[in-house]
C-alpha positions in Angstrom: -20.6 7.0 -5.7 -17.9 6.0 -7.5 -16.3 9.3 -8.0 -16.8 9.0 -3.9 -14.6 6.0 -3.0 -12.6 6.9 -5.4 -10.9 10.4 -3.6 -11.3 8.2 -0.4 -8.6 5.3 -2.0 -6.4 8.2 -4.3 -6.4 9.8 -0.5 -5.0 6.7 1.3 -2.5 5.8 -1.0 -1.6 9.7 -0.8 -2.1 9.5 3.9 -0.1 6.4 3.1 2.7 7.4 0.6 3.9 10.6 3.1 3.4 8.1 6.4 6.1 6.5 4.7 8.6 9.9 4.6 7.1 11.4 8.7 7.7 7.5 10.1 9.9 4.9 7.8 10.5 2.9 10.4 7.1 2.1 11.0 7.1 0.7 7.7 11.5 -0.3 8.2 10.3 -2.3 11.6 7.8 -4.8 8.5 10.0 -5.1 5.9 11.9 -8.8 5.8 15.0 -9.8 5.8 15.5 -10.5 3.1 14.7 -7.6 1.0 18.0 -5.5 0.5 18.3 -1.4 1.3 14.7 -1.7 2.9 15.4 2.6 3.5 15.2 2.7 -0.3 13.0 1.1 -0.4 10.8 2.3 1.4 10.7 5.2 0.1 10.4 4.4 -3.8 7.2 2.6 -2.3 6.5 6.1 -0.1 6.7 8.5 -3.8 4.6 4.6 -6.0 2.6 5.7 -3.4 1.9 8.8 -3.7 2.3 9.3 -7.0 -0.2 6.3 -8.2 -2.5 8.3 -5.4 -2.5 11.3 -7.1 -2.6 9.7 -10.8 -6.2 8.1 -9.7 -7.6 11.9 -9.7 -7.5 12.6 -13.2 -8.7 10.3 -15.9 -6.1 10.1 -18.5 -3.2 8.4 -15.9 -6.5 6.5 -13.6 -6.5 2.8 -15.0 -2.6 3.5 -15.1 -2.8 4.3 -12.0 -4.9 1.9 -10.2 -3.1 -0.8 -12.9 0.2 0.8 -11.2 -1.7 1.0 -7.4 -2.2 -3.7 -8.0 1.1 -4.2 -8.7 2.5 -2.5 -5.8 -0.8 -4.6 -4.0 1.0 -7.6 -4.6 4.5 -6.5 -4.6 4.0 -5.6 -0.7 2.2 -8.4 0.1 5.4 -10.2 1.2 5.5 -7.5 4.3 2.6 -8.2 5.5 2.9 -12.5 5.5 6.4 -11.2 7.5 4.4 -9.0 9.4 1.7 -11.8 10.8 4.4 -14.6 10.7 6.7 -12.0 13.0 3.6 -10.6 15.2 3.8 -7.7 14.9 4.2 -5.4 18.6 1.9 -3.6 19.3 -0.9 -5.0 16.3 -3.3 -7.7 17.7 -2.6 -10.8 15.8 -6.0 -11.1 14.4 -5.7 -7.6 12.6 -3.0 -8.9 11.1 -4.6 -12.4 9.7 -6.6 -9.7 8.6 -5.0 -8.1 6.6 -4.2 -10.7 4.4 -7.5 -11.2 2.4 -7.4 -7.1 3.0 -4.6 -7.8 -0.1 -8.0 -9.6 -1.8 -10.4 -6.2 -1.7 -8.1 -3.3 -1.6 -6.3 -4.7 -5.1 -10.5 -5.5 -6.3 -11.3 -1.9 -5.9 -8.1 -0.7 -7.1 -9.5 -2.9 -10.0 -12.9 -0.7 -10.5 -11.1 1.6 -11.8 -8.7 0.1 -14.4 
């Protein structure tokens, strides 16, 4: 079962990373305005998600990739908080609020593979 969830997590991060390049406006819209060069940050985040997701699939890089995902989740938390504060259009407020503690669940999930 642990392998099954590992493949799900890897797939989710690779797909999310790809979406940074396919639908960049979605991600740019939720970036706090105080962050410099949002387009570059979006590309870096997308590339990081792809690399880390793929890193989960290889036993030799799995632990490092999982720690990278944990750091990435901490780094993107301000964007999730900004999304909630801004009340992003089209997303119910309750979903934006749940997303905040969900970061802890995602961090724990990644930690399982360190």
